[in-house]
C-alpha positions as CSV (number, residue, x, y, z in Angstrom):
1,M,-12.2,-7.8,-9.3
2,K,-11.1,-7.5,-12.8
3,K,-10.2,-3.7,-12.0
4,L,-7.4,-5.1,-9.0
5,E,-6.3,-7.5,-11.6
6,N,-5.3,-4.8,-14.2
7,Y,-4.0,-2.6,-11.4
8,L,-1.4,-5.3,-10.3
9,N,-0.5,-6.5,-13.7
10,E,0.0,-2.6,-15.4
11,T,1.2,-0.8,-12.3
12,I,2.8,-3.6,-9.6
13,L,4.0,-6.6,-11.7
14,P,6.2,-4.0,-14.1
15,K,8.2,-3.2,-10.9
16,Y,9.7,-6.0,-10.5
17,N,11.4,-5.2,-14.2
18,E,14.1,-3.3,-11.3
19,A,14.1,-6.3,-9.1
20,D,16.9,-8.6,-9.0
21,K,17.6,-11.8,-10.9
22,G,16.3,-13.8,-7.7
23,H,12.9,-11.4,-7.6
24,D,12.0,-10.7,-11.3
25,I,8.4,-11.1,-13.0
26,R,8.9,-14.8,-13.2
27,H,10.2,-15.4,-9.2
28,I,6.8,-14.1,-8.6
29,N,4.2,-15.6,-11.0
30,N,6.1,-18.9,-8.9
31,V,5.4,-17.9,-6.1
32,Y,1.8,-17.2,-6.7
33,S,1.2,-20.4,-8.8
34,F,2.9,-22.2,-5.4
35,A,0.3,-20.5,-2.8
36,E,-2.6,-20.8,-5.8
37,N,-2.3,-24.6,-5.3
38,V,-1.7,-24.3,-1.7
39,R,-4.6,-21.8,-1.2
40,S,-6.9,-24.0,-3.6
41,R,-5.9,-27.8,-1.2
42,C,-5.7,-26.4,1.9
43,F,-7.3,-23.1,2.5
44,E,-9.7,-22.5,-0.2
45,N,-12.8,-21.1,1.7
46,E,-10.5,-19.3,4.6
47,V,-8.0,-17.4,2.1
48,N,-9.5,-14.8,-0.4
49,K,-8.1,-15.6,-4.0
50,D,-8.0,-11.4,-4.7
51,M,-5.6,-10.7,-1.6
52,L,-3.2,-13.3,-2.2
53,K,-2.6,-12.1,-5.5
54,V,-2.1,-8.4,-3.8
55,A,-0.1,-10.5,-1.0
56,V,2.6,-12.2,-3.3
57,Y,2.7,-9.6,-5.8
58,Y,3.5,-7.2,-3.2
59,H,5.9,-9.3,-1.2
60,D,9.0,-8.3,-2.7
61,L,8.9,-5.0,-4.4
62,A,10.8,-3.5,-2.7
63,C,14.0,-6.1,-3.8
64,K,16.0,-4.0,-6.1
65,E,19.8,-5.4,-5.0
66,D,21.2,-8.8,-4.7
67,R,20.9,-9.7,-0.9
């Protein structure tokens, strides 16, 4: 799914440059690392890796100000 990964990296991830400090690109990468670790250890056959990445990349997209 190279097309999906390109879209997420080129279109969605840069939107986090506008987010508050707690929800920046580093946060998204940390959440993805954690989620992928859980998926690979516990739900490898139940959770689609691409869908996990989409969920992580979108989960804080609206955070533009400190809460």
